[in-house]
C-alpha positions in Angstrom: -16.8 11.1 38.8 -13.3 9.7 38.6 -13.9 7.6 35.3 -14.3 10.5 33.5 -11.3 12.7 34.7 -9.0 9.5 33.6 -10.9 9.3 30.2 -10.3 12.9 30.0 -6.4 12.3 30.4 -6.0 9.7 28.3 -7.7 11.4 25.6 -5.2 14.8 26.3 -2.5 12.7 26.0 -3.8 11.2 23.0 -4.6 14.7 21.2 -1.1 16.0 21.8 0.9 13.1 20.3 3.0 14.4 17.0 5.5 12.8 15.0 5.8 10.1 13.0 6.5 6.0 14.1 6.1 2.9 12.0 3.5 -0.1 12.8 3.8 -3.5 11.1 1.1 -4.0 8.6 0.6 -7.8 8.6 -0.7 -9.3 4.8 -4.4 -9.5 3.9 -5.6 -6.0 5.0 -5.1 -2.8 3.2 -2.9 -0.4 4.2 -5.7 2.2 4.8 -7.5 -0.9 6.7 -4.4 -1.0 9.1 -4.6 2.6 9.5 -8.1 2.4 10.5 -8.0 -0.1 12.9 -5.3 2.0 14.6 -7.3 5.0 14.3 -10.5 3.0 16.2 -8.0 1.4 18.5 -6.7 4.7 20.1 -9.8 6.1 20.1 -11.5 3.8 22.4 -8.8 3.4 24.4 -9.2 7.4 24.9 -12.6 7.1 25.0 -13.5 9.1 22.5 -17.1 8.6 21.0 -16.8 8.7 17.1 -20.3 8.9 15.6 -19.8 7.9 11.9 -17.6 9.3 9.8 -17.0 12.6 12.4 -14.1 10.4 13.5 -11.4 11.5 10.9 -12.0 15.2 11.9 -11.0 14.1 15.3 -7.9 12.5 15.1 -5.1 13.4 12.4 -3.0 10.3 11.3 -2.0 9.3 8.0 0.5 7.0 6.5 4.1 7.3 4.6 3.6 4.8 1.5 1.0 2.5 0.3 2.2 -1.2 0.9 0.2 -3.7 -1.2 -2.7 -5.8 1.2 -0.8 -9.1 -0.3 2.6 -7.6 1.5 3.7 -7.0 5.3 5.8 -5.4 7.2 7.3 -1.6 7.9 3.6 1.0 7.5 5.3 4.7 8.3 2.5 6.9 10.6 2.5 10.3 11.0 0.4 11.5 13.8 -1.1 15.2 14.7 1.9 17.4 13.2 3.5 14.6 11.8 1.3 13.8 8.7 3.0 17.2 7.7 6.2 14.9 7.4 4.6 12.0 5.3 5.0 13.7 2.1 9.1 13.2 2.3 8.6 10.2 4.0 7.3 8.8 0.1 10.6 9.8 -1.5 12.3 8.3 1.2 14.4 5.4 0.6 12.7 1.5 1.5 14.2 -1.9 1.8 12.2 -4.9 0.7 12.6 -8.8 1.1 10.5 -10.6 -1.6 10.6 -14.2 -2.7 9.9 -14.7 -6.7 8.6 -17.9 -8.5 10.3 -18.8 -11.6 8.2 -20.4 -14.8 4.7 -18.2 -13.9 3.2 -15.3 -14.5 0.1 -13.2 -13.0 -1.9 -10.6 -14.4 -1.2 -8.8 -11.0 2.0 -10.0 -11.2 1.6 -11.2 -7.7 0.3 -14.2 -6.2 -3.0 -12.6 -5.6 -3.6 -12.5 -9.4 -4.7 -15.2 -12.5 -2.0 -17.3 -14.2 -1.3 -16.1 -17.3 1.7 -17.8 -19.1 3.9 -20.8 -17.6 6.9 -21.4 -19.0 9.9 -23.9 -18.4 12.5 -22.3 -16.0 14.8 -25.7 -14.8 17.8 -24.1 -17.3 18.2 -21.4 -15.5 21.2 -21.2 -12.8 22.0 -19.1 -9.9 24.7 -17.6 -11.3 22.3 -16.8 -14.5 19.9 -15.3 -12.0 23.1 -13.2 -10.1 24.3 -11.6 -13.6 20.8 -10.6 -14.4 20.7 -8.2 -11.3 23.1 -6.0 -12.3 21.1 -4.9 -15.1 18.2 -3.8 -13.0 20.6 -2.3 -10.3 21.4 2.0 -10.6 19.1 4.4 -12.4 16.4 2.4 -14.2 13.2 2.8 -16.5 10.3 0.7 -15.0 7.0 -0.1 -16.2 4.6 0.2 -13.5 2.1 -2.6 -13.1 -1.7 -2.3 -14.4 -3.0 -3.5 -11.2 -1.7 -0.7 -9.1 -3.0 2.3 -7.0 -2.1 4.8 -9.8 -4.5 6.8 -11.6 -6.1 7.2 -14.4 -9.2 9.8 -14.2 -9.2 10.1 -11.0 -9.6 6.4 -10.5 -7.1 3.8 -9.8 -5.7 1.4 -12.0 -6.6 -1.7 -10.6 -10.7 -0.9 -10.0 -10.6 -0.1 -13.5 -8.8 -3.3 -14.5 -11.4 -5.2 -12.0 -14.0 -3.5 -14.0 -13.0 -5.4 -16.8 -11.9 -1.9 -18.8 -9.0 -1.9 -21.1 -6.1 -0.1 -19.6 -3.0 1.0 -21.4 -0.1 0.6 -19.1 1.6 3.9 -18.3 4.8 4.6 -19.6 8.2 3.4 -18.2 9.7 6.0 -16.0 12.9 6.5 -14.1 13.4 4.6 -11.0 16.0 3.9 -8.6 17.8 0.8 -7.2 20.2 1.5 -4.5 21.5 -2.7 -4.2 19.9 -5.3 -5.5 21.1 -9.3 -4.0 20.1 -12.8 -4.1 19.8 -14.2 -0.9 18.7 -18.0 -1.9 17.9 -19.9 -4.9 15.9 -23.3 -4.9 14.1 -23.1 -8.4 11.5 -22.1 -8.8 11.9 -19.9 -5.6 14.3 -17.1 -5.5 14.7 -14.7 -2.5 16.3 -10.9 -3.2 16.7 -8.1 -0.7 16.4 -4.5 -2.8 16.5 -1.0 -1.9 15.1 1.0 -4.0 13.7 4.9 -3.9 10.6 6.1 -4.1 7.9 5.2 -6.6 9.2 1.6 -7.2 7.5 -1.8 -8.0 9.0 -4.7 -6.7 6.3 -7.1 -8.7 7.4 -4.9 -11.5 11.0 -6.3 -10.9 10.6 -9.7 -10.4 8.1 -9.6 -13.7 11.4 -8.2 -15.9 13.9 -10.3 -14.3 11.6 -13.5 -15.9 11.4 -12.0 -18.7 15.2 -10.8 -19.0 16.0 -15.1 -18.5 13.6 -16.0 -21.1 11.1 -17.3 -18.8 8.5 -15.4 -16.1 8.0 -15.0 -13.1 5.5 -14.0 -10.4 6.3 -12.6 -6.7 5.2 -14.7 -4.3 5.8 -12.9 -1.1 6.8 -9.1 -0.1 7.9 -7.6 3.3 9.1 -3.8 3.4 12.2 -4.0 6.1 13.0 -0.6 6.4 11.5 2.6 5.5 13.8 6.1 5.9 15.2 5.7 8.6 12.6 3.0 10.0 13.2 -0.4 10.5 11.2 -3.8 10.9 13.4 -5.0 13.6 14.0 -1.7 16.0 10.9 0.2 15.1 8.0 -1.0 14.4 5.1 -1.4 16.9 3.0 -4.5 16.6 -0.3 -4.8 17.2 -0.4 -5.6 20.5 1.9 -2.3 21.6 -0.9 0.2 19.5 -1.8 1.6 22.5 -1.0 5.4 23.6 1.5 5.0 25.7 3.4 2.9 23.6 2.9 5.4 20.9 4.2 8.4 23.3 7.3 6.4 24.1 8.3 5.2 20.7 7.8 8.7 19.3 9.6 10.3 22.3 12.4 7.9 20.9 11.9 8.4 17.0 12.5 11.9 17.5 16.1 11.5 16.8 16.3 9.5 13.7 14.2 12.1 11.8 16.5 15.3 9.7 16.1 18.5 10.9 15.4 17.8 14.6 18.1 18.5 17.7 19.7 15.1 17.7 18.6 13.8 21.2 20.8 11.5 23.2 19.4 7.9 23.0 16.4 8.2 25.8 16.6 5.0 28.3 13.6 3.5 28.7 11.7 3.3 31.7 11.4 -0.8 31.5 15.0 -2.2 30.6 12.9 -5.8 30.7 10.8 -4.9 27.9 10.8 -5.0 24.5 11.5 -1.5 24.7 11.5 0.8 21.0 15.2 2.2 20.3 16.2 4.3 17.3 20.0 4.2 17.2 
């Protein structure tokens, strides 16, 4: 019957997709949750029956670096052979916009945690904050947060913490901050733009800035605006664009962004009227 043929075609198209693209992760779900939703959406569109846990073998898909559930922004996704390129993405540079709150500390270093400390902050000027940022630029040492996806004996630190187990902080490790600037200062809130390398925690940065100013601080909001060559403005697919055709189109455009590929001339989009994903 005709229906079956159509399904067959979109399933073929789905399983032939290969490469890297970026999706928007909203605040709330985990990165893995967003990936599962994307996968379900695509398999449903292709009419592929998934029984229980078999779906994981059906479609090869992965992401290039976790974004905390409370954070939003660019999540790089690999599909097909693109899943093998995700390792290199993890180490690539990332850009974030973060809003910090002076005068309060939490156990998770962000707004989801319990308040552990409150200190006055009225003495802090915009100049104080800008001066401190210089200390956190370049190659610096950073202690990762206790509530994190880092593992001890195979279990995430955050899981151990939630069970009430005593967890020792991981030792400070070298991280790289390419640029750090203050965008806005409306006490108690301050907004930072950060460009950093792999393994960097913006939550720890905000907390450390608070300590350096002899008060405390916690991260209120975090948006990843760029990961490797993928930017939020130009390359990121929002949920309404999670279709086989849109992903095929964005993969075609985004090939030229990636190193080691012959650089393609920017492809003209089929419908100039649409908000097409173009990759400069």
